[in-house]
C-alpha positions in Angstrom: 8.7 2.8 -8.4 6.7 1.5 -5.4 8.7 0.0 -2.4 6.5 -2.9 -1.8 5.0 -5.6 -4.2 1.2 -5.4 -4.3 -1.5 -7.3 -6.4 -2.9 -5.4 -9.2 0.3 -3.0 -9.2 0.4 -0.6 -12.3 4.4 -0.2 -12.8 4.5 -2.2 -16.2 1.7 -0.2 -17.4 3.0 3.3 -16.6 4.1 4.0 -20.3 0.4 3.7 -21.1 -1.1 5.2 -18.2 1.3 8.5 -18.1 0.0 9.4 -21.7 -3.4 10.4 -19.8 -2.2 12.1 -17.0 -3.8 15.7 -16.4 -1.4 18.4 -17.4 -2.6 21.0 -14.4 -0.7 19.7 -11.6 -1.9 22.3 -9.3 -4.9 20.6 -8.7 -5.4 18.0 -6.0 -4.8 14.4 -7.0 -7.1 11.9 -5.4 -6.6 8.0 -5.3 -9.2 6.1 -3.1 -7.3 2.7 -3.9 -3.4 3.6 -3.6 -2.3 0.0 -3.1 1.4 0.1 -4.3 1.3 3.7 -5.4 2.8 3.3 -8.6 0.8 5.7 -10.5 1.2 8.6 -7.7 4.7 7.9 -7.5 5.2 8.4 -11.4 3.3 11.7 -11.6 4.3 14.9 -10.2 1.2 16.0 -8.1 2.1 18.4 -5.0 -1.1 18.1 -3.5 -2.8 14.8 -3.3 -5.3 12.8 -1.1 -4.1 9.0 -1.1 -6.4 6.5 0.7 -6.9 2.7 0.9 -9.1 0.7 3.4 -6.2 -1.3 4.5 -4.8 0.4 7.8 -1.7 -1.1 7.7 -0.8 0.0 4.3 -1.7 3.5 5.0 0.2 3.2 8.3 3.4 2.1 6.4 3.1 5.3 4.3 2.5 7.4 7.3 5.6 5.9 8.8 7.8 6.6 6.1 6.3 10.1 5.4 7.0 11.0 9.2 9.9 8.7 10.6 11.7 7.5 7.6 15.1 7.1 9.5 13.4 5.4 12.5 11.6 2.9 10.0 14.9 2.2 8.1 16.5 1.4 11.6 13.7 -0.9 12.7 13.8 -2.9 9.2 17.7 -3.0 9.2 17.3 -4.6 12.9 15.0 -7.1 11.4 17.0 -7.8 8.4 20.3 -8.7 9.9 20.0 -12.6 9.2 19.6 -15.2 6.8 16.0 -16.2 6.9 14.5 -19.7 7.0 10.9 -20.4 7.3 10.7 -20.5 11.1 12.1 -17.0 11.1 9.4 -15.7 8.8 6.6 -17.3 10.9 8.0 -15.8 14.2 7.9 -12.8 12.4 4.5 -13.1 11.2 3.3 -13.8 14.9 5.0 -10.8 16.1 3.1 -9.0 13.6 -0.1 -10.2 14.5 0.4 -9.4 18.3 1.0 -5.6 17.5 -1.3 -2.9 17.1 -1.3 0.2 14.6 -2.6 2.5 17.7 0.0 1.3 20.3 3.1 0.4 18.1 2.6 2.0 14.8 6.3 2.2 13.9 6.9 -1.6 14.9 4.0 -2.6 13.0 5.0 -0.8 9.8 8.4 -2.3 9.7 6.9 -5.9 10.3 4.3 -5.2 7.4 7.1 -4.0 5.0 9.3 -7.0 5.9 6.4 -9.5 5.7 5.7 -8.1 2.4 9.1 -8.6 1.2 9.5 -12.0 2.6 6.1 -13.4 2.1 4.6 -15.1 -1.0 4.4 -13.4 -4.1 3.5 -10.0 -2.8 0.2 -11.1 -1.3 -1.5 -9.3 1.4 -4.1 -11.5 3.1 -6.0 -11.6 6.4 -8.6 -14.2 7.7 -11.8 -13.2 9.5 -10.3 -12.2 12.5 -7.9 -9.9 11.1 -4.9 -12.1 11.4 -2.4 -11.8 8.7 -2.1 -15.3 7.1 0.2 -15.0 3.9 2.7 -17.8 4.0 6.6 -17.8 3.5 7.6 -17.1 0.0 10.9 -19.0 0.3 13.0 -15.6 0.4 16.2 -15.8 2.6 17.2 -12.3 2.4 15.2 -8.9 3.4 16.7 -6.2 1.4 15.9 -2.4 1.4 15.8 -0.3 -1.5 17.0 3.0 0.3 16.6 5.1 -3.3 13.1 3.9 -3.3 12.4 4.7 0.3 14.1 8.2 0.1 12.0 9.1 -2.8 8.7 7.7 -1.5 9.1 9.8 1.4 10.0 12.7 -0.4 7.0 12.4 -2.4 4.9 11.9 0.5 5.7 15.3 2.1 2.8 17.3 2.8 0.5 14.7 1.3 -2.9 13.7 3.1 -3.0 10.0 3.9 -6.2 8.3 5.2 -7.6 4.9 5.9 -11.0 4.9 4.4 -13.2 3.1 1.8 -13.7 4.6 -1.8 -16.9 6.1 -0.8 -15.7 8.0 2.1 -12.9 9.3 0.1 -15.1 10.4 -2.8 -17.4 11.9 -0.4 -14.3 14.1 0.6 -13.4 15.5 -2.9 -14.5 18.6 -4.4 -14.8 20.6 -7.5 -11.1 20.6 -9.5 -10.2 17.4 -7.8 -8.7 15.1 -10.1 -9.5 11.3 -9.2 -8.0 8.1 -10.1 -9.6 4.9 -9.4 -8.3 1.6 -9.8 -10.7 -1.0 -7.9 -9.2 -4.1 -6.6 -10.4 -7.4 -7.8 -11.6 -9.7 -4.9 -12.3 -13.2 -6.2 -14.4 -15.7 -4.2 -13.4 -18.5 -6.2 -11.2 -18.9 -9.4 -13.9 -18.1 -11.7 -16.2 -15.8 -10.0 -16.7 -12.4 -8.1 -18.9 -11.9 -5.2 -21.9 -9.8 -5.7 -20.9 -7.4 -3.1 -17.6 -6.8 -4.8 -19.2 -6.4 -8.1 -21.5 -3.8 -7.1 -18.8 -1.9 -5.2 -16.6 -1.9 -8.2 -19.5 -1.0 -10.3 -20.2 2.0 -8.2 -16.7 3.1 -8.1 -16.3 3.1 -11.9 -19.6 5.0 -12.0 -18.3 7.6 -9.5 -14.9 8.0 -11.3 
């Protein structure tokens, strides 16, 4: 099970998707849109390339892959309180003042915490790349140690990259098994941007 809430997550569809898993687990599994990781976590690939264009998501997974204990300690320090609205927005401000290159562990812990406390598992940035998800009125920050342990175990030896799907697909080769699940990017309640339609169509064609 994923450790975060993520739009378009496939946890509820796993009974259907799992019927279509490849039987050859020796081949490399490639996901250009890893998202919450439900599909990968419910299969048994030992060799995989997992990618996403969101650097904070990949930094979170890489931190748990390499520094699980430190990550848990960081989140526990943040979770030692009952949250009110003011606390959430102070945490969000702290997150927006950090950078992956300089503070990867702290940013990963804050990103995870904001996901758990924010509105409906959203992940949203404004045009200046400032995280802008509102408070979800959650007052407790809970860690699921079993999920984090399992994710760390499954990510052992796995390649994680921050990349768009075109770059990810360009890194694939013969025998790779590719699972593409492009995100939807609405510009309004009833329409999709032309750019996103073109990108999704290309992703579908490539996969």
